[in-house]
N, C-alpha and C positions, 0 to 999 in steps of 0.2 A: 621494350613496350612502349620508348616512345612517341609513336602512333597507335597505341588504344588509349593515350591521351594528347594526343592533337600537339604533337609537342616535335618538332627537327630534334635528329640526334643533337646539333649542336648548342639548341635550346634542354634540353635531359643533362647531359652534359654538367652545362653553366650551372642545371639547379641543382645534382648531383654534388659538383664541388661547394657550392652554397649550404646547402647542409651538411657531406663533410667537414666542414671547415666551423660552422656550430657547432654541431654535434663532440668536434673534438674539443669543447671549451667546457663539457658537463666536468669531470672533476673539480673542475676550480668553481664554478656555476654550484656545485653541490658543497662542497667545504664556504663559500660564503653565505648559503643559507644555513648554515648549520649542523650539517650532516658531518658522522665523526667519521672516524680512518674505516672503522670494520664497515659499516654501512656505506661507504665508496667502493671499500673491495667489495661487496653485498652484488654491486649493482654492475661492477665492472662487465660483467658479459653481455650485458645488453647492449651499452656504448662499444666496447672493445673489440670487434672482429674484424675478418675480412674484408666482407662488405664498405664496413668503415674507411680500414686504410685504400678499398680501390677510389671511395670518393674523393680520398684528400689527396691522392695523385692527382686525382681532374685538376689541382686547383694551381 
């Protein structure tokens, strides 16, 4: 997909790693703004999946 966005593979990996790091902190951010543990648990599948693991592995 990187050519579609006019990115080199290196740029695409760097961006994916950065996004992975940012999204990886979502539970802390959710708790900080006052979401309950039940609300956080309901949202987990939107943030915790194989694509995120792959992006975080690039960091």
